[in-house]
matplotlib code that plots the C-alpha trace (Angstrom):
import matplotlib.pyplot as plt

x = [17.6, 17.9, 17.0, 14.1, 12.9, 9.6, 7.7, 4.9, 3.1, 0.7, -0.9, -1.7, 0.6, 2.9, 3.1, -0.5, -0.7, 0.5, -0.9, 1.1, 4.1, 3.7, 3.7, 6.9, 8.4, 7.7, 9.3, 12.9, 12.1, 12.3, 15.9, 14.2, 14.8, 11.7, 11.4, 8.5, 6.7, 4.1, 3.1, 5.1, 4.1, 4.2, 7.1, 7.5, 7.1, 10.3, 11.5, 11.2, 13.0, 15.8, 16.5, 17.2, 18.7, 22.6, 24.8, 28.5, 28.6, 30.1, 28.4, 25.1, 25.9, 25.0, 21.3, 20.8, 18.5, 19.7, 17.7, 19.5, 20.3, 17.6, 15.2, 14.7, 11.7, 10.4, 8.2, 5.9, 4.5, 1.2, -0.5, -3.3, -6.3, -8.0, -11.9, -11.9, -14.1, -16.8, -13.4, -11.6, -14.1, -14.7, -11.2, -10.2, -10.4, -8.4, -5.9, -5.6, -5.3, -3.1, -0.9, -1.1, -0.1, 3.1, 4.2, 3.5, 5.3, 8.2, 8.6, 8.1, 10.2, 12.8, 13.1, 12.8, 16.2, 18.0, 17.7, 20.2, 19.2, 18.3, 20.9, 18.2, 15.1, 11.6, 10.0, 7.0, 4.6, 2.2, -0.4, -2.7, -6.5, -7.7, -6.9, -7.2, -7.2, -4.4, -2.1, -3.8, -3.2, 0.3, 1.6, 0.2, 1.8, 5.1, 5.2, 4.4, 7.2, 9.6, 9.0, 10.0, 12.7, 14.3, 12.9, 11.9, 8.3, 7.0, 4.0, 1.4, -0.3, -3.5, -3.9, -7.9, -8.4, -11.8, -13.3, -12.0, -15.0, -16.7, -14.2, -16.2, -19.3, -22.2, -25.6, -27.0, -30.2, -32.1, -30.6, -32.8, -32.5, -32.2, -29.4, -26.0, -24.8, -26.7, -24.9, -21.5, -21.5, -23.1, -20.8, -17.7, -18.8, -20.0, -16.3, -14.2, -16.2, -15.8, -11.7, -11.4, -13.4, -11.5, -8.1, -8.9, -8.2, -5.0, -3.3, -1.4, -2.7, -4.8, -5.2, -8.2, -8.1, -12.0, -13.5, -16.6, -14.0, -12.7, -16.3, -17.1, -14.3, -15.5, -18.8, -18.6, -14.8, -14.2, -11.1, -11.5, -9.5, -5.8, -5.3, -6.9, -5.8, -7.3, -5.0, -6.3, -5.2, -3.0, -0.9, 3.3, 5.1, 6.6, 3.3, 3.7, 2.0, 3.5, 5.7, 5.1, 7.6, 6.4, 3.0, 3.8, 5.4, 3.4, 0.2]
y = [-7.3, -7.9, -5.0, -6.0, -5.5, -4.2, -3.9, -0.9, -1.0, 1.0, 0.3, 4.7, 7.4, 7.3, 11.3, 10.6, 8.1, 10.0, 7.1, 4.7, 7.0, 7.7, 3.6, 3.7, 6.7, 4.1, 1.4, 3.7, 5.1, 2.0, 0.8, -1.2, -1.5, -0.3, -0.9, 1.5, 0.9, 2.9, 4.6, 7.3, 10.9, 13.3, 13.7, 12.2, 13.9, 15.7, 12.8, 10.0, 12.4, 12.9, 9.3, 9.2, 12.1, 12.3, 14.7, 15.6, 18.2, 17.4, 20.1, 18.7, 15.1, 16.1, 16.8, 13.1, 10.9, 8.0, 6.3, 7.5, 5.4, 2.9, 3.6, 2.4, 3.4, 2.0, 3.9, 2.3, 3.9, 1.2, 1.7, 4.1, 2.9, 5.8, 5.9, 7.7, 5.3, 2.1, -0.7, 1.5, 1.3, -2.4, -3.3, -0.6, -3.2, -6.4, -3.9, -2.4, -5.3, -6.6, -3.6, -3.4, -7.6, -6.6, -3.5, -5.7, -9.0, -7.1, -4.8, -8.0, -10.6, -8.5, -5.0, -5.7, -8.3, -5.3, -2.5, -1.9, -4.2, -7.1, -9.0, -8.7, -11.1, -9.4, -10.1, -8.3, -6.7, -4.2, -4.0, -0.5, -1.9, -0.6, -1.4, -5.3, -6.7, -7.6, -6.4, -8.8, -11.6, -11.0, -9.9, -13.2, -15.3, -13.4, -14.3, -17.9, -17.9, -16.6, -19.1, -21.9, -20.3, -18.4, -20.6, -17.0, -16.7, -12.7, -11.9, -10.5, -7.6, -5.8, -1.9, -1.3, 2.1, 1.0, -1.8, -2.4, -3.9, -0.8, 0.8, -0.7, 1.3, -0.2, -1.1, 2.2, 2.0, 3.2, 0.7, -1.7, -5.0, -7.2, -5.0, -5.9, -3.0, -3.9, -7.3, -6.2, -3.6, -5.8, -9.1, -7.2, -5.9, -9.4, -10.9, -8.5, -8.8, -12.6, -12.3, -9.6, -11.7, -15.5, -13.1, -11.3, -14.8, -15.3, -12.5, -12.6, -9.7, -6.9, -3.1, -0.7, 3.2, 2.8, 0.1, -0.1, -1.3, -3.9, -5.1, -5.1, -7.4, -9.9, -10.2, -10.0, -11.4, -13.5, -11.7, -11.3, -11.9, -10.9, -10.8, -7.6, -4.2, -1.0, 1.9, 5.3, 8.2, 10.8, 13.4, 12.5, 14.7, 17.0, 18.3, 21.2, 24.7, 27.4, 29.8, 33.7, 34.5, 31.7, 32.8, 36.3, 34.9, 32.6, 35.3]
z = [18.3, 14.6, 12.3, 9.9, 6.8, 6.5, 2.4, 2.5, -0.5, -1.8, -5.1, -5.8, -5.6, -2.5, -1.6, -1.5, 1.2, 3.8, 6.5, 4.8, 4.7, 8.6, 9.0, 7.0, 9.4, 12.8, 11.5, 10.2, 13.7, 15.2, 13.5, 11.1, 7.1, 4.6, 1.2, 0.4, -3.0, -4.8, -8.1, -9.1, -8.5, -5.5, -3.3, 0.3, 3.8, 5.0, 7.1, 4.7, 2.2, 4.4, 4.8, 1.2, 0.2, 0.3, 0.8, 0.6, 2.9, 6.4, 8.0, 7.4, 8.6, 12.4, 10.6, 9.1, 10.9, 12.1, 9.7, 6.8, 4.0, 5.6, 3.0, -0.6, -2.5, -5.8, -8.1, -10.6, -13.4, -14.4, -17.9, -17.9, -20.5, -22.4, -22.6, -25.7, -27.5, -27.1, -27.6, -25.4, -22.7, -23.2, -22.4, -20.0, -17.0, -18.7, -20.0, -16.8, -14.6, -17.3, -16.5, -12.5, -12.7, -14.7, -12.6, -9.1, -10.6, -12.1, -8.6, -5.9, -7.4, -9.6, -8.3, -5.0, -5.2, -6.4, -3.2, -0.7, 2.1, 0.4, 2.2, 5.0, 4.4, 3.8, 6.9, 6.4, 3.3, 5.0, 2.0, 2.2, 1.2, -1.2, -4.0, -3.7, -7.1, -7.8, -4.5, -2.1, -4.4, -5.8, -2.1, -0.8, -3.5, -2.7, 0.8, -0.1, -2.7, -0.3, 2.3, -0.4, -1.7, 0.7, 3.7, 5.3, 5.0, 5.5, 7.0, 5.7, 7.0, 5.4, 6.3, 6.0, 4.8, 2.8, 0.9, -2.1, -4.1, -3.3, -5.9, -8.3, -9.7, -8.7, -11.2, -12.2, -10.8, -13.7, -15.9, -16.7, -14.6, -18.2, -20.0, -20.6, -18.4, -15.3, -15.4, -16.3, -13.9, -10.9, -12.4, -11.4, -8.0, -7.2, -8.0, -6.4, -3.3, -3.4, -4.5, -1.4, 1.1, 0.3, 0.6, 3.7, 5.9, 4.2, 6.2, 9.0, 10.6, 9.7, 10.7, 10.4, 10.7, 12.9, 15.3, 13.2, 10.1, 12.9, 13.6, 9.9, 8.8, 11.6, 10.8, 6.6, 6.1, 9.1, 10.5, 14.3, 17.3, 18.0, 13.9, 14.1, 15.4, 15.6, 14.5, 14.4, 12.2, 14.7, 13.4, 13.8, 15.7, 13.0, 13.0, 16.1, 16.7, 14.9, 17.3, 16.4, 14.1, 11.5, 12.3, 11.2, 7.9, 7.4, 7.5]

ax = plt.figure().add_subplot(projection="3d")
ax.plot(x, y, z, "-o")
ax.set_aspect("equal")
plt.show()
């Protein structure tokens, strides 16, 4: 069986995305290569750190996991516009979107070509949702581009943690329905919902954290059948009951 190359993408701090790190760990344990993409920030879980850390001590060689060297991490640092005055507040979403577009495009089309295992074409892109803007669109376009350029189209898989459009503020119920703020907030949220609804069916497969999410996607985003699987969160094997000695040391 050929080892595959999976890209796991989080538009957020990788270290604060345990579910996506567990996906990465599972893929590595199956013998595949993984490129993990996300924001700079917190460290990774120990099994992933051990896959990255190189050591020259021969005595520690036996402690290296079998997937040592199969993981590469690409960290992004998008621009975070301030909200110090009215002008910045008005330009917050456009500036933020431009920064995210630059980071994701540069990472997928430039940096990803420089990782050590780029000789293996990307077979699948697993994307955390939310956020969905602009991740879903750019990941889909990358898959299409790879299909044209390398004649090997990666599969796009969305891991639904929640709904992306719900991250945008709903209209203030106390605001006048004729006010500019009410119109802007409602328009942004509606546009984000439309975008997410259009992008969802373009993915090749979907993972959900609950059965309720699976049902909701089928009823509202027309995503159902064999393409959708419920994958419940559960602690990995590294979480074990503490022994008596550790309990005394901790408490």
